[in-house]
C-alpha positions in Angstrom: 68.4 95.5 119.2 70.4 93.8 116.3 68.6 90.7 115.3 70.2 87.4 115.2 71.0 87.4 111.2 72.9 90.9 111.5 74.7 89.3 114.7 75.6 85.9 112.6 76.7 88.5 109.6 79.2 90.4 112.4 80.6 86.9 113.7 81.5 86.1 110.0 83.1 89.4 109.1 84.9 89.5 112.4 86.1 85.4 111.5 86.7 86.8 108.1 88.9 89.1 109.9 90.7 87.0 112.1 91.9 84.1 109.3 93.6 87.3 108.0 95.3 87.7 110.3 96.5 84.7 111.5 97.5 84.6 108.2 99.4 87.7 108.2 100.4 86.7 111.9 102.6 84.1 110.0 104.7 86.8 108.4 105.7 88.5 111.2 109.1 88.0 112.4 110.7 89.0 115.9 114.6 89.5 117.0 115.3 88.5 120.4 118.6 88.8 122.3 120.9 88.3 124.9 124.3 88.9 126.5 124.4 92.5 125.3 123.6 90.2 121.5 126.0 88.1 121.7 123.1 85.7 120.9 120.3 86.4 118.3 117.0 84.3 117.6 114.9 85.5 115.1 111.3 83.8 115.4 108.4 83.9 112.7 104.7 84.4 113.9 104.3 80.6 113.4 106.5 80.6 116.5 109.4 78.5 114.2 112.5 79.5 114.5 114.0 81.2 111.3 117.6 82.2 112.7 120.1 81.9 115.5 123.1 83.8 115.4 125.9 83.4 118.3 128.8 86.3 118.0 132.5 85.2 118.2 133.1 87.0 121.4 130.4 84.4 122.8 132.3 81.2 121.8 134.9 81.8 124.2 132.0 81.4 126.8 131.6 78.3 128.5 129.0 76.2 126.9 126.7 76.1 129.7 126.6 79.9 129.1 126.4 79.4 125.2 123.1 77.4 126.2 121.6 80.0 128.6 122.1 82.9 126.3 120.2 80.8 123.4 117.8 80.3 125.8 117.0 83.7 126.7 117.2 85.3 123.3 114.5 82.7 122.1 112.5 83.8 125.3 113.2 87.2 124.3 111.9 86.6 120.9 108.5 85.1 122.1 107.7 87.5 124.6 108.0 90.0 121.8 105.7 88.0 119.2 103.3 87.3 122.1 102.6 90.9 122.3 102.9 91.7 118.8 100.5 88.9 117.8 98.0 90.7 121.2 98.4 93.6 119.4 97.6 92.7 115.9 94.6 90.5 117.3 93.3 93.6 119.1 93.0 96.0 116.1 91.3 93.8 114.5 88.2 93.0 117.2 89.0 96.0 119.1 89.1 93.9 122.4 92.5 95.6 124.4 95.1 92.3 125.7 93.6 89.6 123.8 95.6 85.9 124.3 97.6 85.0 121.6 96.5 82.0 121.4 92.9 83.1 121.3 90.2 81.0 119.0 86.8 82.5 118.0 84.0 79.9 118.7 82.6 79.4 115.6 
């Protein structure tokens, strides 16, 4: 059985690794697409939108359709980012399928 000081040391190591992962996650970029790539959205790891691209062919559509395509592309990017974030956190903790907003309790 590990001593209490060993457990604290392990917790500190995990905490440091999590900080490193959180910094690395900010550097991740994912692309979401919709409408057969008529609209593309790039999100950074902190969910900040970096760019949006609307293909020339989409500009012939009704305004509401373009808005829906933008929302769909954003949601696609958000889903990809959640999966990528969860994967990166799992690598550090060794615990699969942690939620992307998981916070260490210390």
